[in-house]
Every structure is written in structure tokens, then in C-alpha cells.
C-alpha positions as CSV (number, residue, x, y, z in Angstrom):
1,M,96.8,26.3,130.3
2,Q,94.9,27.5,127.4
3,N,95.5,26.5,123.8
4,G,97.1,29.0,121.5
5,T,100.2,27.5,119.8
6,N,101.4,28.9,116.6
7,G,102.6,25.5,115.4
8,R,106.3,26.4,115.0
9,A,108.7,23.9,116.3
10,A,112.3,24.5,117.3
11,S,114.8,23.3,114.7
12,P,115.9,19.7,115.3
13,V,119.5,21.0,115.2
14,T,119.0,23.4,118.0
15,R,116.6,21.4,120.2
16,P,117.0,23.3,123.5
17,R,116.9,21.2,126.7
18,L,114.4,22.5,129.2
19,L,113.7,21.6,132.8
20,V,110.0,21.7,134.0
21,V,109.8,21.9,137.8
22,E,106.1,21.2,138.6
23,D,104.6,19.2,141.4
24,D,101.1,18.8,139.8
25,P,101.4,15.7,137.6
26,E,98.7,16.7,135.2
27,M,100.1,20.2,134.7
28,C,103.6,18.7,134.3
29,D,102.4,16.2,131.7
30,L,100.6,19.0,129.8
31,L,103.7,21.2,129.8
32,M,105.9,18.3,128.7
33,D,103.6,17.5,125.9
34,V,103.4,21.1,124.6
35,L,107.1,21.6,124.9
36,S,108.0,18.3,123.2
37,G,105.5,19.0,120.5
38,E,107.2,22.3,119.8
39,G,110.6,20.5,119.4
40,F,112.1,21.1,122.8
41,L,113.8,18.4,124.8
42,A,111.7,18.7,127.9
43,E,112.6,17.0,131.2
44,S,110.8,17.2,134.5
45,A,111.4,17.5,138.3
46,G,108.5,17.0,140.6
47,D,109.7,19.3,143.4
48,G,112.4,21.7,144.4
49,A,114.7,19.2,145.9
50,E,114.7,17.1,142.7
51,A,115.3,20.2,140.7
52,L,118.4,21.1,142.7
53,I,119.8,17.6,142.2
54,R,119.1,17.7,138.4
55,L,120.7,21.2,138.1
56,R,123.8,20.1,140.0
57,T,124.6,17.4,137.3
58,D,122.8,18.6,134.2
59,T,122.7,21.7,132.0
60,F,119.5,23.2,130.7
61,A,118.8,26.0,128.3
62,A,116.0,27.3,130.5
63,V,114.0,26.3,133.6
64,L,110.2,26.5,133.9
65,L,109.6,26.8,137.7
66,D,106.3,26.5,139.6
67,K,106.0,28.9,142.5
68,N,103.9,26.8,144.8
69,M,105.3,23.4,145.6
70,P,105.6,21.4,148.8
71,G,108.9,21.9,150.6
72,L,110.9,24.4,148.7
73,S,108.8,26.9,146.7
74,G,109.9,28.3,143.4
75,L,110.6,31.6,145.2
76,D,112.7,29.8,147.8
77,L,114.7,28.1,145.0
78,L,115.4,31.1,142.8
79,P,118.5,32.4,144.8
80,S,120.1,28.9,144.8
81,L,119.3,28.4,141.1
82,R,120.8,31.8,140.2
83,T,124.0,30.8,142.0
84,M,124.1,27.3,140.5
85,C,123.3,28.3,136.9
86,P,123.6,32.1,136.6
87,N,123.2,32.1,132.8
88,T,120.1,29.9,132.7
89,P,116.9,31.8,132.3
90,I,114.2,30.8,134.8
91,I,110.6,31.4,134.1
92,L,108.4,31.4,137.2
93,T,104.8,30.3,136.9
94,T,102.0,30.6,139.5
95,A,98.3,30.4,140.0
96,F,98.7,32.4,143.2
97,G,100.5,35.5,142.3
98,D,100.1,39.3,142.4
99,A,102.3,42.3,141.6
100,E,104.2,41.8,144.8
101,T,105.0,38.2,143.9
102,E,106.1,39.3,140.5
103,Q,108.4,41.9,141.9
104,E,109.9,39.4,144.4
105,A,110.5,36.9,141.5
106,A,112.2,39.6,139.5
107,T,114.4,40.6,142.5
108,K,115.4,37.0,143.1
109,G,116.4,36.6,139.5
110,A,113.5,35.2,137.5
111,Y,113.8,36.0,133.8
112,A,110.0,36.0,133.3
113,Y,106.8,35.6,135.3
114,L,103.8,33.8,133.9
115,P,100.5,33.8,135.9
116,K,98.3,30.8,135.4
117,P,96.3,30.2,133.4
118,F,98.6,31.2,130.6
119,T,98.2,30.4,126.9
120,T,100.4,28.0,125.1
121,Q,101.4,31.0,122.9
122,S,102.5,33.1,125.9
123,L,104.5,30.3,127.4
124,L,106.3,29.6,124.1
125,E,107.0,33.3,123.5
126,A,108.5,33.6,127.0
127,I,110.7,30.6,126.4
128,R,111.8,31.7,122.9
129,R,112.7,35.2,124.2
130,A,114.6,33.7,127.1
131,L,116.6,31.5,124.6
132,E,117.6,34.4,122.4
133,P,121.4,34.8,122.5
134,R,121.2,38.3,124.0
135,H,119.3,36.9,126.9
136,S,121.8,34.2,127.8
137,V,123.0,36.1,130.8
138,A,121.6,36.6,134.3
139,P,118.9,39.3,134.5
140,S,120.0,42.8,135.7
141,P,119.5,43.7,139.4
142,S,116.7,46.0,138.2
143,G,114.6,42.9,137.5
144,S,114.6,42.8,133.8
145,R,112.1,40.2,132.7
146,G,113.1,40.0,129.1
147,S,110.9,42.7,127.6
148,S,112.7,44.2,124.6
């Protein structure tokens, strides 16, 4: 991830709870540090199975989901996550993506798609857009990815 934060933190009153699903410990730590530094309550799951367990018992404002993980990939998880938490925006990240992957992610219900490396600013913008009240519903079948 490249640096580019604008320094604004979420209000302490509205600290949204985010789930970071990332199997790379260094990337997970980096994301957790960035999100916590911006005022989010960031929690992590190291793989798809752990994410499913967390989402069965906990509620999150948004999910940051890595595409390539051992076992269940982010793309494999998307349909289950859409069923379990239909109003939770899911942002799919990947270092191995293309236009076809982006379309598949949108079709399966990803709110946004961020190819790695992404800047801190682009990550935070995607999360803030996803958390806007008008985006607190599942994406349309046409694959809306939050562009207004």
C-alpha cells in the first residue's frame, strides 16, 4: 500500500467497526494500523473460514476482503457474505486482478474493487463512500460499485 492519507479521522462518536479479511500478516497489520489511525475500529480475520465465523456472530459496518487467500478466496466468499450480511458493503482487494475479475466481483456483490497496490487515500475514500447512508444497502444487480 502506498502512503497518501489526508489525515482526517472518523469521529469518535461514529467509530465504524470494520472487518479486514487478509491472510498476509504484514498487509493485515498495515491495514489495521492505517484504519485504526483514521479512527475506525478495525478487527481482522486471517482467512475466509474465520471471516464466516466472525460475521455469523458480529456486525460490521464494512468488510475489506482480500481476493487471494488459501481455502476460500474472496470471490468464493462473496455470495455467502451477501446472504449473511446483505447491507454490509464489501470492498474486494487484490494484487492479481483484471477487468474480468472486477466484473465478477461486482456481479457477486462487491461494493468496490481495489487493485493492489492502492494508496491509503483510495482505500479510505472507498471505505468512506461505502459508509455513507445512501450506500447502506446491497449493490444493485447491475454491479454498482459506489460511484456517484
